[in-house]
Structure formats: structure tokens, C-alpha cells
C-alpha positions in Angstrom: 18.4 -1.6 8.5 14.8 -2.0 7.5 11.9 -0.1 9.0 8.3 0.6 8.3 7.7 3.8 6.3 4.4 5.8 6.7 2.5 6.4 3.5 -0.8 8.1 2.8 -3.0 6.4 0.1 -6.6 6.8 -1.0 -9.1 3.9 -0.9 -10.1 3.0 -4.4 -13.6 2.2 -3.2 -14.6 5.0 -0.7 -11.9 7.5 -1.5 -11.0 8.0 2.1 -7.4 9.0 2.9 -5.6 6.2 4.8 -2.3 6.2 6.7 -0.5 2.9 6.2 2.9 1.5 7.1 5.0 0.0 4.3 7.6 -2.6 5.1 10.7 -1.7 3.0 12.5 -5.0 3.6 11.4 -6.5 0.3 12.0 -4.9 -3.1 8.6 -5.9 -4.6 5.4 -6.6 -2.8 1.8 -7.5 -3.9 -0.7 -8.0 -1.1 -4.3 -7.3 0.0 -5.2 -5.2 3.0 -8.7 -4.2 4.1 -9.7 -0.5 4.1 -9.8 0.9 7.6 -13.0 2.8 6.8 -15.2 0.7 4.4 -13.5 -2.7 5.1 -13.2 -3.6 1.4 -10.0 -5.3 0.1 -7.4 -3.0 -1.3 -4.6 -4.5 -3.5 -1.2 -2.9 -2.6 1.6 -3.0 -5.2 4.9 -1.8 -3.7 8.3 -1.3 -5.2 11.3 -0.2 -3.1 14.0 1.9 -4.9 17.8 1.8 -4.3 17.4 4.5 -1.6 14.9 2.4 0.3 11.9 4.7 -0.6 8.6 3.0 -1.5 6.4 3.6 -4.5 2.9 2.5 -3.5 0.0 1.8 -5.9 -3.4 0.9 -4.6 -6.1 -0.8 -6.7 -9.5 -2.2 -6.5 -9.1 -5.9 -5.7 -10.6 -6.8 -9.2 -8.2 -4.5 -11.2 -5.8 -6.5 -13.4 
């Protein structure tokens, strides 16, 4: 059964701590979500391990 996992991340622009929900139904994810504070686009890179736990990396939208 898949569910949303809460995670805390820091915005790469303003540095604010953000609480986000990660969908663990897909093993690898790459998407953009706006910061809840400064409204700038944050790139989320998510990998789900075999136990269903998420590793979340956030980047500036322009990071390669």
C-alpha cells in the first residue's frame, strides 16, 4: 500500500524549512514544486528504497 510520506527539506533559494509530502508509489521521481515561502521553483529528485523510504534531494531549478 502506497501513502504520502512527510519530509522536511530546505529551500535552495531562501533557506526556509519546508514540510512536504512525498508520494512513494514511484521508485524514481523528478519534478518541480514551488517554495511555499518565496514561490521559486524547486527541483525535487526522489528515490524510494526497497523498504518504501524516500531519499529526497532538492535543487535550484537551474542546477544540472
